[in-house]
mmCIF file as Biopython writes it, N, C-alpha, C and O atoms, coordinates in Angstrom:
data_model
#
loop_
_atom_site.group_PDB
_atom_site.id
_atom_site.type_symbol
_atom_site.label_atom_id
_atom_site.label_alt_id
_atom_site.label_comp_id
_atom_site.label_asym_id
_atom_site.label_entity_id
_atom_site.label_seq_id
_atom_site.pdbx_PDB_ins_code
_atom_site.Cartn_x
_atom_site.Cartn_y
_atom_site.Cartn_z
_atom_site.occupancy
_atom_site.B_iso_or_equiv
_atom_site.auth_seq_id
_atom_site.auth_asym_id
_atom_site.pdbx_PDB_model_num
ATOM 1   N N  . MET A ? 1  ? 0.916   -1.087 -0.059  1.0 0.0 1  A 1 
ATOM 2   C CA . MET A ? 1  ? 0.042   0.087  0.067   1.0 0.0 1  A 1 
ATOM 3   C C  . MET A ? 1  ? 0.855   1.196  -0.088  1.0 0.0 1  A 1 
ATOM 4   O O  . MET A ? 1  ? 1.923   1.211  0.523   1.0 0.0 1  A 1 
ATOM 5   N N  . GLY A ? 2  ? 0.525   2.180  -0.835  1.0 0.0 2  A 1 
ATOM 6   C CA . GLY A ? 2  ? 1.175   3.356  -0.875  1.0 0.0 2  A 1 
ATOM 7   C C  . GLY A ? 2  ? 0.650   4.584  -0.121  1.0 0.0 2  A 1 
ATOM 8   O O  . GLY A ? 2  ? -0.425  4.580  0.479   1.0 0.0 2  A 1 
ATOM 9   N N  . GLN A ? 3  ? 1.461   5.614  -0.190  1.0 0.0 3  A 1 
ATOM 10  C CA . GLN A ? 3  ? 0.986   7.001  0.343   1.0 0.0 3  A 1 
ATOM 11  C C  . GLN A ? 3  ? 1.189   7.957  -0.816  1.0 0.0 3  A 1 
ATOM 12  O O  . GLN A ? 3  ? 1.989   7.828  -1.743  1.0 0.0 3  A 1 
ATOM 13  N N  . ARG A ? 4  ? 0.219   9.058  -0.574  1.0 0.0 4  A 1 
ATOM 14  C CA . ARG A ? 4  ? 0.439   10.184 -1.264  1.0 0.0 4  A 1 
ATOM 15  C C  . ARG A ? 4  ? 0.039   11.325 -0.479  1.0 0.0 4  A 1 
ATOM 16  O O  . ARG A ? 4  ? -1.016  11.386 0.152   1.0 0.0 4  A 1 
ATOM 17  N N  . HIS A ? 5  ? 0.918   12.225 -0.539  1.0 0.0 5  A 1 
ATOM 18  C CA . HIS A ? 5  ? 0.844   13.580 0.220   1.0 0.0 5  A 1 
ATOM 19  C C  . HIS A ? 5  ? 0.291   14.736 -0.766  1.0 0.0 5  A 1 
ATOM 20  O O  . HIS A ? 5  ? 0.699   14.902 -1.916  1.0 0.0 5  A 1 
ATOM 21  N N  . VAL A ? 6  ? -0.530  15.371 -0.238  1.0 0.0 6  A 1 
ATOM 22  C CA . VAL A ? 6  ? -1.354  16.558 -1.024  1.0 0.0 6  A 1 
ATOM 23  C C  . VAL A ? 6  ? -0.682  17.786 -0.199  1.0 0.0 6  A 1 
ATOM 24  O O  . VAL A ? 6  ? -0.957  17.997 0.982   1.0 0.0 6  A 1 
ATOM 25  N N  . VAL A ? 7  ? 0.185   18.533 -0.913  1.0 0.0 7  A 1 
ATOM 26  C CA . VAL A ? 7  ? 0.821   19.642 -0.234  1.0 0.0 7  A 1 
ATOM 27  C C  . VAL A ? 7  ? 0.696   20.859 -1.181  1.0 0.0 7  A 1 
ATOM 28  O O  . VAL A ? 7  ? 0.573   20.794 -2.404  1.0 0.0 7  A 1 
ATOM 29  N N  . PRO A ? 8  ? 0.754   22.116 -0.331  1.0 0.0 8  A 1 
ATOM 30  C CA . PRO A ? 8  ? 0.741   23.302 -1.217  1.0 0.0 8  A 1 
ATOM 31  C C  . PRO A ? 8  ? 1.884   23.367 -2.320  1.0 0.0 8  A 1 
ATOM 32  O O  . PRO A ? 8  ? 2.999   22.860 -2.196  1.0 0.0 8  A 1 
ATOM 33  N N  . GLY A ? 9  ? 1.374   24.141 -3.521  1.0 0.0 9  A 1 
ATOM 34  C CA . GLY A ? 9  ? 2.383   24.074 -4.497  1.0 0.0 9  A 1 
ATOM 35  C C  . GLY A ? 9  ? 3.605   24.884 -4.483  1.0 0.0 9  A 1 
ATOM 36  O O  . GLY A ? 9  ? 4.419   24.897 -5.406  1.0 0.0 9  A 1 
ATOM 37  N N  . GLY A ? 10 ? 3.710   25.626 -3.290  1.0 0.0 10 A 1 
ATOM 38  C CA . GLY A ? 10 ? 4.794   26.473 -2.985  1.0 0.0 10 A 1 
ATOM 39  C C  . GLY A ? 10 ? 4.908   27.710 -4.108  1.0 0.0 10 A 1 
ATOM 40  O O  . GLY A ? 10 ? 3.868   28.224 -4.522  1.0 0.0 10 A 1 
ATOM 41  N N  . GLY A ? 11 ? 6.029   28.102 -4.516  1.0 0.0 11 A 1 
ATOM 42  C CA . GLY A ? 11 ? 6.169   29.229 -5.251  1.0 0.0 11 A 1 
ATOM 43  C C  . GLY A ? 11 ? 5.445   29.244 -6.494  1.0 0.0 11 A 1 
ATOM 44  O O  . GLY A ? 11 ? 5.179   30.329 -7.011  1.0 0.0 11 A 1 
ATOM 45  N N  . VAL A ? 12 ? 4.994   27.848 -7.185  1.0 0.0 12 A 1 
ATOM 46  C CA . VAL A ? 12 ? 4.107   27.764 -8.206  1.0 0.0 12 A 1 
ATOM 47  C C  . VAL A ? 12 ? 2.744   27.930 -8.119  1.0 0.0 12 A 1 
ATOM 48  O O  . VAL A ? 12 ? 2.055   28.085 -9.127  1.0 0.0 12 A 1 
ATOM 49  N N  . GLY A ? 13 ? 2.189   27.909 -6.738  1.0 0.0 13 A 1 
ATOM 50  C CA . GLY A ? 13 ? 0.921   28.147 -6.469  1.0 0.0 13 A 1 
ATOM 51  C C  . GLY A ? 13 ? 0.198   26.608 -6.523  1.0 0.0 13 A 1 
ATOM 52  O O  . GLY A ? 13 ? 0.808   25.573 -6.791  1.0 0.0 13 A 1 
ATOM 53  N N  . GLY A ? 14 ? -0.965  26.689 -6.266  1.0 0.0 14 A 1 
ATOM 54  C CA . GLY A ? 14 ? -1.898  25.516 -6.425  1.0 0.0 14 A 1 
ATOM 55  C C  . GLY A ? 14 ? -1.551  24.467 -5.480  1.0 0.0 14 A 1 
ATOM 56  O O  . GLY A ? 14 ? -1.168  24.836 -4.370  1.0 0.0 14 A 1 
ATOM 57  N N  . TRP A ? 15 ? -1.621  23.206 -5.731  1.0 0.0 15 A 1 
ATOM 58  C CA . TRP A ? 15 ? -1.587  22.142 -4.956  1.0 0.0 15 A 1 
ATOM 59  C C  . TRP A ? 15 ? -0.787  20.838 -5.693  1.0 0.0 15 A 1 
ATOM 60  O O  . TRP A ? 15 ? -0.916  20.612 -6.896  1.0 0.0 15 A 1 
ATOM 61  N N  . LYS A ? 16 ? -0.035  20.106 -4.892  1.0 0.0 16 A 1 
ATOM 62  C CA . LYS A ? 16 ? 0.762   19.025 -5.629  1.0 0.0 16 A 1 
ATOM 63  C C  . LYS A ? 16 ? 0.454   17.783 -4.972  1.0 0.0 16 A 1 
ATOM 64  O O  . LYS A ? 16 ? 0.059   17.801 -3.806  1.0 0.0 16 A 1 
ATOM 65  N N  . VAL A ? 17 ? 0.608   16.601 -5.666  1.0 0.0 17 A 1 
ATOM 66  C CA . VAL A ? 17 ? 0.362   15.429 -5.271  1.0 0.0 17 A 1 
ATOM 67  C C  . VAL A ? 17 ? 1.956   14.814 -5.168  1.0 0.0 17 A 1 
ATOM 68  O O  . VAL A ? 17 ? 2.696   14.841 -6.151  1.0 0.0 17 A 1 
ATOM 69  N N  . VAL A ? 18 ? 2.330   14.333 -4.031  1.0 0.0 18 A 1 
ATOM 70  C CA . VAL A ? 18 ? 3.816   13.802 -3.998  1.0 0.0 18 A 1 
ATOM 71  C C  . VAL A ? 18 ? 3.675   12.473 -3.354  1.0 0.0 18 A 1 
ATOM 72  O O  . VAL A ? 18 ? 2.968   12.194 -2.385  1.0 0.0 18 A 1 
ATOM 73  N N  . GLY A ? 19 ? 4.591   11.560 -4.157  1.0 0.0 19 A 1 
ATOM 74  C CA . GLY A ? 19 ? 4.675   10.327 -3.649  1.0 0.0 19 A 1 
ATOM 75  C C  . GLY A ? 19 ? 5.583   10.126 -2.539  1.0 0.0 19 A 1 
ATOM 76  O O  . GLY A ? 19 ? 6.726   10.581 -2.510  1.0 0.0 19 A 1 
ATOM 77  N N  . ALA A ? 20 ? 4.999   9.372  -1.546  1.0 0.0 20 A 1 
ATOM 78  C CA . ALA A ? 20 ? 5.914   9.317  -0.272  1.0 0.0 20 A 1 
ATOM 79  C C  . ALA A ? 20 ? 7.241   8.619  -0.528  1.0 0.0 20 A 1 
ATOM 80  O O  . ALA A ? 20 ? 8.299   9.073  -0.091  1.0 0.0 20 A 1 
ATOM 81  N N  . ALA A ? 21 ? 7.165   7.590  -1.191  1.0 0.0 21 A 1 
ATOM 82  C CA . ALA A ? 21 ? 8.337   6.654  -1.573  1.0 0.0 21 A 1 
ATOM 83  C C  . ALA A ? 21 ? 9.551   7.518  -2.328  1.0 0.0 21 A 1 
ATOM 84  O O  . ALA A ? 21 ? 10.742  7.460  -2.023  1.0 0.0 21 A 1 
ATOM 85  N N  . THR A ? 22 ? 9.002   8.279  -3.315  1.0 0.0 22 A 1 
ATOM 86  C CA . THR A ? 22 ? 10.122  8.972  -4.119  1.0 0.0 22 A 1 
ATOM 87  C C  . THR A ? 22 ? 10.344  10.389 -3.684  1.0 0.0 22 A 1 
ATOM 88  O O  . THR A ? 22 ? 11.416  10.934 -3.946  1.0 0.0 22 A 1 
ATOM 89  N N  . GLY A ? 23 ? 9.333   11.060 -2.991  1.0 0.0 23 A 1 
ATOM 90  C CA . GLY A ? 23 ? 9.486   12.392 -2.790  1.0 0.0 23 A 1 
ATOM 91  C C  . GLY A ? 23 ? 9.102   13.314 -4.089  1.0 0.0 23 A 1 
ATOM 92  O O  . GLY A ? 23 ? 8.979   14.535 -4.001  1.0 0.0 23 A 1 
ATOM 93  N N  . SER A ? 24 ? 8.950   12.676 -5.144  1.0 0.0 24 A 1 
ATOM 94  C CA . SER A ? 24 ? 8.809   13.461 -6.374  1.0 0.0 24 A 1 
ATOM 95  C C  . SER A ? 24 ? 7.018   13.862 -6.590  1.0 0.0 24 A 1 
ATOM 96  O O  . SER A ? 24 ? 6.048   13.296 -6.085  1.0 0.0 24 A 1 
ATOM 97  N N  . THR A ? 25 ? 7.059   14.830 -7.362  1.0 0.0 25 A 1 
ATOM 98  C CA . THR A ? 25 ? 5.803   15.480 -7.614  1.0 0.0 25 A 1 
ATOM 99  C C  . THR A ? 25 ? 5.090   14.380 -8.713  1.0 0.0 25 A 1 
ATOM 100 O O  . THR A ? 25 ? 5.687   14.047 -9.737  1.0 0.0 25 A 1 
ATOM 101 N N  . GLU A ? 26 ? 3.823   13.895 -8.386  1.0 0.0 26 A 1 
ATOM 102 C CA . GLU A ? 26 ? 3.108   12.987 -9.156  1.0 0.0 26 A 1 
ATOM 103 C C  . GLU A ? 26 ? 2.241   13.840 -10.074 1.0 0.0 26 A 1 
ATOM 104 O O  . GLU A ? 26 ? 2.106   13.543 -11.261 1.0 0.0 26 A 1 
ATOM 105 N N  . SER A ? 27 ? 1.629   14.947 -9.500  1.0 0.0 27 A 1 
ATOM 106 C CA . SER A ? 27 ? 0.931   15.758 -10.479 1.0 0.0 27 A 1 
ATOM 107 C C  . SER A ? 27 ? 0.648   17.204 -9.692  1.0 0.0 27 A 1 
ATOM 108 O O  . SER A ? 27 ? 0.918   17.295 -8.495  1.0 0.0 27 A 1 
ATOM 109 N N  . SER A ? 28 ? 0.176   18.151 -10.318 1.0 0.0 28 A 1 
ATOM 110 C CA . SER A ? 28 ? -0.070  19.280 -9.845  1.0 0.0 28 A 1 
ATOM 111 C C  . SER A ? 28 ? -1.551  19.877 -10.189 1.0 0.0 28 A 1 
ATOM 112 O O  . SER A ? 28 ? -2.057  19.605 -11.278 1.0 0.0 28 A 1 
ATOM 113 N N  . THR A ? 29 ? -2.190  20.641 -9.305  1.0 0.0 29 A 1 
ATOM 114 C CA . THR A ? 29 ? -3.533  21.019 -9.773  1.0 0.0 29 A 1 
ATOM 115 C C  . THR A ? 29 ? -3.759  22.497 -9.126  1.0 0.0 29 A 1 
ATOM 116 O O  . THR A ? 29 ? -2.908  22.997 -8.391  1.0 0.0 29 A 1 
ATOM 117 N N  . SER A ? 30 ? -4.938  23.133 -9.451  1.0 0.0 30 A 1 
ATOM 118 C CA . SER A ? 30 ? -5.190  24.396 -8.965  1.0 0.0 30 A 1 
ATOM 119 C C  . SER A ? 30 ? -5.690  24.440 -7.702  1.0 0.0 30 A 1 
ATOM 120 O O  . SER A ? 30 ? -5.547  25.408 -6.955  1.0 0.0 30 A 1 
ATOM 121 N N  . THR A ? 31 ? -6.322  23.350 -7.400  1.0 0.0 31 A 1 
ATOM 122 C CA . THR A ? 31 ? -7.075  23.349 -5.970  1.0 0.0 31 A 1 
ATOM 123 C C  . THR A ? 31 ? -6.820  22.173 -5.244  1.0 0.0 31 A 1 
ATOM 124 O O  . THR A ? 31 ? -6.511  21.103 -5.768  1.0 0.0 31 A 1 
ATOM 125 N N  . GLN A ? 32 ? -6.969  22.401 -3.832  1.0 0.0 32 A 1 
ATOM 126 C CA . GLN A ? 32 ? -6.728  21.135 -2.811  1.0 0.0 32 A 1 
ATOM 127 C C  . GLN A ? 32 ? -7.606  20.016 -3.311  1.0 0.0 32 A 1 
ATOM 128 O O  . GLN A ? 32 ? -7.157  18.890 -3.529  1.0 0.0 32 A 1 
ATOM 129 N N  . ALA A ? 33 ? -8.907  20.359 -3.494  1.0 0.0 33 A 1 
ATOM 130 C CA . ALA A ? 33 ? -9.919  19.347 -3.699  1.0 0.0 33 A 1 
ATOM 131 C C  . ALA A ? 33 ? -9.514  18.496 -4.975  1.0 0.0 33 A 1 
ATOM 132 O O  . ALA A ? 33 ? -9.697  17.279 -4.954  1.0 0.0 33 A 1 
ATOM 133 N N  . ASP A ? 34 ? -8.995  19.084 -6.026  1.0 0.0 34 A 1 
ATOM 134 C CA . ASP A ? 34 ? -8.713  18.418 -7.266  1.0 0.0 34 A 1 
ATOM 135 C C  . ASP A ? 34 ? -7.248  17.591 -6.994  1.0 0.0 34 A 1 
ATOM 136 O O  . ASP A ? 34 ? -7.040  16.560 -7.634  1.0 0.0 34 A 1 
ATOM 137 N N  . ALA A ? 35 ? -6.399  18.009 -6.170  1.0 0.0 35 A 1 
ATOM 138 C CA . ALA A ? 35 ? -5.285  17.244 -5.729  1.0 0.0 35 A 1 
ATOM 139 C C  . ALA A ? 35 ? -5.587  15.926 -4.942  1.0 0.0 35 A 1 
ATOM 140 O O  . ALA A ? 35 ? -4.964  14.882 -5.135  1.0 0.0 35 A 1 
ATOM 141 N N  . ILE A ? 36 ? -6.633  16.075 -4.007  1.0 0.0 36 A 1 
ATOM 142 C CA . ILE A ? 36 ? -7.019  15.015 -3.257  1.0 0.0 36 A 1 
ATOM 143 C C  . ILE A ? 36 ? -7.909  13.863 -4.119  1.0 0.0 36 A 1 
ATOM 144 O O  . ILE A ? 36 ? -7.982  12.672 -3.817  1.0 0.0 36 A 1 
ATOM 145 N N  . ASP A ? 37 ? -8.524  14.478 -5.191  1.0 0.0 37 A 1 
ATOM 146 C CA . ASP A ? 37 ? -9.207  13.483 -6.068  1.0 0.0 37 A 1 
ATOM 147 C C  . ASP A ? 37 ? -8.133  12.721 -6.927  1.0 0.0 37 A 1 
ATOM 148 O O  . ASP A ? 37 ? -8.279  11.524 -7.176  1.0 0.0 37 A 1 
ATOM 149 N N  . GLU A ? 38 ? -6.995  13.477 -7.397  1.0 0.0 38 A 1 
ATOM 150 C CA . GLU A ? 38 ? -6.068  12.962 -8.060  1.0 0.0 38 A 1 
ATOM 151 C C  . GLU A ? 38 ? -5.334  11.671 -7.379  1.0 0.0 38 A 1 
ATOM 152 O O  . GLU A ? 38 ? -5.151  10.561 -7.880  1.0 0.0 38 A 1 
ATOM 153 N N  . ALA A ? 39 ? -4.960  12.165 -6.050  1.0 0.0 39 A 1 
ATOM 154 C CA . ALA A ? 39 ? -4.353  11.209 -5.109  1.0 0.0 39 A 1 
ATOM 155 C C  . ALA A ? 39 ? -5.109  10.000 -5.026  1.0 0.0 39 A 1 
ATOM 156 O O  . ALA A ? 39 ? -4.535  8.915  -5.116  1.0 0.0 39 A 1 
ATOM 157 N N  . ARG A ? 40 ? -6.367  10.088 -4.860  1.0 0.0 40 A 1 
ATOM 158 C CA . ARG A ? 40 ? -7.327  8.975  -4.756  1.0 0.0 40 A 1 
ATOM 159 C C  . ARG A ? 40 ? -7.247  8.081  -5.931  1.0 0.0 40 A 1 
ATOM 160 O O  . ARG A ? 40 ? -7.063  6.867  -5.842  1.0 0.0 40 A 1 
ATOM 161 N N  . LYS A ? 41 ? -7.400  8.774  -7.102  1.0 0.0 41 A 1 
ATOM 162 C CA . LYS A ? 41 ? -7.462  7.916  -8.279  1.0 0.0 41 A 1 
ATOM 163 C C  . LYS A ? 41 ? -6.068  7.123  -8.468  1.0 0.0 41 A 1 
ATOM 164 O O  . LYS A ? 41 ? -6.049  5.992  -8.955  1.0 0.0 41 A 1 
ATOM 165 N N  . GLN A ? 42 ? -4.899  7.802  -8.046  1.0 0.0 42 A 1 
ATOM 166 C CA . GLN A ? 42 ? -3.722  7.196  -8.221  1.0 0.0 42 A 1 
ATOM 167 C C  . GLN A ? 42 ? -3.662  5.774  -7.355  1.0 0.0 42 A 1 
ATOM 168 O O  . GLN A ? 42 ? -3.248  4.717  -7.830  1.0 0.0 42 A 1 
ATOM 169 N N  . LEU A ? 43 ? -4.137  5.942  -6.039  1.0 0.0 43 A 1 
ATOM 170 C CA . LEU A ? 43 ? -4.028  5.085  -5.171  1.0 0.0 43 A 1 
ATOM 171 C C  . LEU A ? 43 ? -5.223  3.756  -5.547  1.0 0.0 43 A 1 
ATOM 172 O O  . LEU A ? 43 ? -5.064  2.563  -5.290  1.0 0.0 43 A 1 
ATOM 173 N N  . GLU A ? 44 ? -6.237  4.299  -6.118  1.0 0.0 44 A 1 
ATOM 174 C CA . GLU A ? 44 ? -7.160  3.254  -6.376  1.0 0.0 44 A 1 
ATOM 175 C C  . GLU A ? 44 ? -6.898  2.525  -7.727  1.0 0.0 44 A 1 
ATOM 176 O O  . GLU A ? 44 ? -7.674  1.639  -8.085  1.0 0.0 44 A 1 
ATOM 177 N N  . ASP A ? 45 ? -5.818  2.877  -8.488  1.0 0.0 45 A 1 
ATOM 178 C CA . ASP A ? 45 ? -5.415  2.330  -9.507  1.0 0.0 45 A 1 
ATOM 179 C C  . ASP A ? 45 ? -4.132  1.459  -9.176  1.0 0.0 45 A 1 
ATOM 180 O O  . ASP A ? 45 ? -3.631  0.693  -10.000 1.0 0.0 45 A 1 
ATOM 181 N N  . SER A ? 46 ? -3.656  1.645  -7.913  1.0 0.0 46 A 1 
ATOM 182 C CA . SER A ? 46 ? -2.480  0.755  -7.546  1.0 0.0 46 A 1 
ATOM 183 C C  . SER A ? 46 ? -3.112  -0.149 -6.574  1.0 0.0 46 A 1 
ATOM 184 O O  . SER A ? 46 ? -4.195  -0.694 -6.787  1.0 0.0 46 A 1 
ATOM 185 N N  . ASP A ? 47 ? -2.316  -0.319 -5.348  1.0 0.0 47 A 1 
ATOM 186 C CA . ASP A ? 47 ? -2.727  -1.250 -4.467  1.0 0.0 47 A 1 
ATOM 187 C C  . ASP A ? 47 ? -3.595  -0.666 -3.202  1.0 0.0 47 A 1 
ATOM 188 O O  . ASP A ? 47 ? -3.894  -1.281 -2.179  1.0 0.0 47 A 1 
ATOM 189 N N  . GLY A ? 48 ? -3.918  0.687  -3.548  1.0 0.0 48 A 1 
ATOM 190 C CA . GLY A ? 48 ? -4.522  1.172  -2.336  1.0 0.0 48 A 1 
ATOM 191 C C  . GLY A ? 48 ? -3.519  1.993  -1.555  1.0 0.0 48 A 1 
ATOM 192 O O  . GLY A ? 48 ? -2.324  1.981  -1.850  1.0 0.0 48 A 1 
ATOM 193 N N  . GLY A ? 49 ? -4.024  2.723  -0.536  1.0 0.0 49 A 1 
ATOM 194 C CA . GLY A ? 49 ? -3.180  3.303  0.460   1.0 0.0 49 A 1 
ATOM 195 C C  . GLY A ? 49 ? -3.837  4.415  1.326   1.0 0.0 49 A 1 
ATOM 196 O O  . GLY A ? 49 ? -5.003  4.374  1.717   1.0 0.0 49 A 1 
ATOM 197 N N  . GLU A ? 50 ? -2.947  5.415  1.579   1.0 0.0 50 A 1 
ATOM 198 C CA . GLU A ? 50 ? -3.341  6.454  2.337   1.0 0.0 50 A 1 
ATOM 199 C C  . GLU A ? 50 ? -2.973  7.765  1.885   1.0 0.0 50 A 1 
ATOM 200 O O  . GLU A ? 50 ? -1.878  7.992  1.370   1.0 0.0 50 A 1 
ATOM 201 N N  . ILE A ? 51 ? -3.859  8.634  2.064   1.0 0.0 51 A 1 
ATOM 202 C CA . ILE A ? 51 ? -3.725  10.238 1.534   1.0 0.0 51 A 1 
ATOM 203 C C  . ILE A ? 51 ? -3.480  10.935 2.738   1.0 0.0 51 A 1 
ATOM 204 O O  . ILE A ? 51 ? -4.244  10.781 3.690   1.0 0.0 51 A 1 
ATOM 205 N N  . LEU A ? 52 ? -2.405  11.760 2.811   1.0 0.0 52 A 1 
ATOM 206 C CA . LEU A ? 52 ? -1.933  12.482 3.775   1.0 0.0 52 A 1 
ATOM 207 C C  . LEU A ? 52 ? -2.105  14.023 3.409   1.0 0.0 52 A 1 
ATOM 208 O O  . LEU A ? 52 ? -1.214  14.625 2.810   1.0 0.0 52 A 1 
ATOM 209 N N  . ILE A ? 53 ? -3.229  14.596 3.778   1.0 0.0 53 A 1 
ATOM 210 C CA . ILE A ? 53 ? -3.680  16.013 3.262   1.0 0.0 53 A 1 
ATOM 211 C C  . ILE A ? 53 ? -3.270  17.048 4.333   1.0 0.0 53 A 1 
ATOM 212 O O  . ILE A ? 53 ? -3.800  17.114 5.442   1.0 0.0 53 A 1 
ATOM 213 N N  . HIS A ? 54 ? -2.069  18.016 3.805   1.0 0.0 54 A 1 
ATOM 214 C CA . HIS A ? 54 ? -1.466  18.992 4.344   1.0 0.0 54 A 1 
ATOM 215 C C  . HIS A ? 54 ? -2.103  20.136 4.310   1.0 0.0 54 A 1 
ATOM 216 O O  . HIS A ? 54 ? -2.622  20.437 3.235   1.0 0.0 54 A 1 
ATOM 217 N N  . GLY A ? 55 ? -2.227  21.013 5.387   1.0 0.0 55 A 1 
ATOM 218 C CA . GLY A ? 55 ? -2.595  22.509 5.352   1.0 0.0 55 A 1 
ATOM 219 C C  . GLY A ? 55 ? -1.560  23.411 4.691   1.0 0.0 55 A 1 
ATOM 220 O O  . GLY A ? 55 ? -0.497  23.002 4.222   1.0 0.0 55 A 1 
ATOM 221 N N  . VAL A ? 56 ? -1.966  24.660 4.698   1.0 0.0 56 A 1 
ATOM 222 C CA . VAL A ? 56 ? -0.883  25.621 3.902   1.0 0.0 56 A 1 
ATOM 223 C C  . VAL A ? 56 ? 0.249   25.745 4.882   1.0 0.0 56 A 1 
ATOM 224 O O  . VAL A ? 56 ? 1.293   26.229 4.444   1.0 0.0 56 A 1 
ATOM 225 N N  . ASP A ? 57 ? 0.198   25.377 6.156   1.0 0.0 57 A 1 
ATOM 226 C CA . ASP A ? 57 ? 1.101   25.582 6.931   1.0 0.0 57 A 1 
ATOM 227 C C  . ASP A ? 57 ? 2.293   24.461 6.877   1.0 0.0 57 A 1 
ATOM 228 O O  . ASP A ? 57 ? 3.399   24.590 7.401   1.0 0.0 57 A 1 
ATOM 229 N N  . GLY A ? 58 ? 1.853   23.401 6.174   1.0 0.0 58 A 1 
ATOM 230 C CA . GLY A ? 58 ? 2.600   22.150 5.971   1.0 0.0 58 A 1 
ATOM 231 C C  . GLY A ? 58 ? 2.293   21.086 7.043   1.0 0.0 58 A 1 
ATOM 232 O O  . GLY A ? 58 ? 2.852   19.990 6.994   1.0 0.0 58 A 1 
ATOM 233 N N  . SER A ? 59 ? 1.471   21.376 7.943   1.0 0.0 59 A 1 
ATOM 234 C CA . SER A ? 59 ? 1.101   20.313 8.807   1.0 0.0 59 A 1 
ATOM 235 C C  . SER A ? 59 ? 0.037   19.368 8.466   1.0 0.0 59 A 1 
ATOM 236 O O  . SER A ? 59 ? -0.965  19.827 7.917   1.0 0.0 59 A 1 
ATOM 237 N N  . VAL A ? 60 ? 0.121   17.924 8.749   1.0 0.0 60 A 1 
ATOM 238 C CA . VAL A ? 60 ? -1.049  17.003 8.202   1.0 0.0 60 A 1 
ATOM 239 C C  . VAL A ? 60 ? -2.346  17.490 8.955   1.0 0.0 60 A 1 
ATOM 240 O O  . VAL A ? 60 ? -2.396  17.649 10.175  1.0 0.0 60 A 1 
ATOM 241 N N  . ARG A ? 61 ? -3.313  17.690 8.146   1.0 0.0 61 A 1 
ATOM 242 C CA . ARG A ? 61 ? -4.694  18.002 8.905   1.0 0.0 61 A 1 
ATOM 243 C C  . ARG A ? 61 ? -5.779  16.968 8.732   1.0 0.0 61 A 1 
ATOM 244 O O  . ARG A ? 61 ? -6.875  16.994 9.291   1.0 0.0 61 A 1 
ATOM 245 N N  . ASP A ? 62 ? -5.297  15.964 7.804   1.0 0.0 62 A 1 
ATOM 246 C CA . ASP A ? 62 ? -6.314  14.954 7.726   1.0 0.0 62 A 1 
ATOM 247 C C  . ASP A ? 62 ? -5.696  13.839 6.986   1.0 0.0 62 A 1 
ATOM 248 O O  . ASP A ? 62 ? -4.832  14.108 6.152   1.0 0.0 62 A 1 
ATOM 249 N N  . ARG A ? 63 ? -6.062  12.543 7.212   1.0 0.0 63 A 1 
ATOM 250 C CA . ARG A ? 63 ? -5.690  11.186 6.486   1.0 0.0 63 A 1 
ATOM 251 C C  . ARG A ? 63 ? -6.947  10.521 5.955   1.0 0.0 63 A 1 
ATOM 252 O O  . ARG A ? 63 ? -8.042  10.438 6.512   1.0 0.0 63 A 1 
ATOM 253 N N  . ARG A ? 64 ? -6.583  10.078 4.800   1.0 0.0 64 A 1 
ATOM 254 C CA . ARG A ? 64 ? -7.911  9.234  4.092   1.0 0.0 64 A 1 
ATOM 255 C C  . ARG A ? 64 ? -7.427  7.975  3.765   1.0 0.0 64 A 1 
ATOM 256 O O  . ARG A ? 64 ? -6.376  7.998  3.125   1.0 0.0 64 A 1 
ATOM 257 N N  . THR A ? 65 ? -7.915  6.822  4.034   1.0 0.0 65 A 1 
ATOM 258 C CA . THR A ? 65 ? -7.413  5.447  3.421   1.0 0.0 65 A 1 
ATOM 259 C C  . THR A ? 65 ? -8.420  5.258  2.337   1.0 0.0 65 A 1 
ATOM 260 O O  . THR A ? 65 ? -9.613  5.563  2.357   1.0 0.0 65 A 1 
ATOM 261 N N  . VAL A ? 66 ? -7.557  4.568  1.161   1.0 0.0 66 A 1 
ATOM 262 C CA . VAL A ? 66 ? -8.172  4.294  -0.148  1.0 0.0 66 A 1 
ATOM 263 C C  . VAL A ? 66 ? -7.849  3.009  -0.399  1.0 0.0 66 A 1 
ATOM 264 O O  . VAL A ? 66 ? -6.703  2.566  -0.329  1.0 0.0 66 A 1 
ATOM 265 N N  . GLN A ? 67 ? -9.088  2.212  -0.772  1.0 0.0 67 A 1 
ATOM 266 C CA . GLN A ? 67 ? -9.125  0.896  -1.281  1.0 0.0 67 A 1 
ATOM 267 C C  . GLN A ? 67 ? -8.715  0.815  -2.687  1.0 0.0 67 A 1 
ATOM 268 O O  . GLN A ? 67 ? -8.987  1.704  -3.494  1.0 0.0 67 A 1 
ATOM 269 N N  . PRO A ? 68 ? -8.031  -0.296 -2.996  1.0 0.0 68 A 1 
ATOM 270 C CA . PRO A ? 68 ? -7.934  -0.435 -4.480  1.0 0.0 68 A 1 
ATOM 271 C C  . PRO A ? 68 ? -9.131  -0.723 -5.199  1.0 0.0 68 A 1 
ATOM 272 O O  . PRO A ? 68 ? -10.040 -1.351 -4.656  1.0 0.0 68 A 1 
ATOM 273 N N  . SER A ? 69 ? -9.212  -0.296 -6.437  1.0 0.0 69 A 1 
ATOM 274 C CA . SER A ? 69 ? -10.528 -0.655 -7.289  1.0 0.0 69 A 1 
ATOM 275 C C  . SER A ? 69 ? -10.479 -1.811 -7.992  1.0 0.0 69 A 1 
ATOM 276 O O  . SER A ? 69 ? -11.444 -2.162 -8.671  1.0 0.0 69 A 1 
#
């Protein structure tokens, strides 16, 4: 099971989906809701896992478990 972090986009704005294992940006979106949806789709298409949703201050504000589809 994998993890995806939804984090603020930093200097570029928007929101990013970051893979926990690689630390690399998986995708970028304009809204946090879109980033959460993208992270969910990525995990559903793999072995499922957990989404860690960060606030604008960088702290984890929510966690969601995703089952594989």
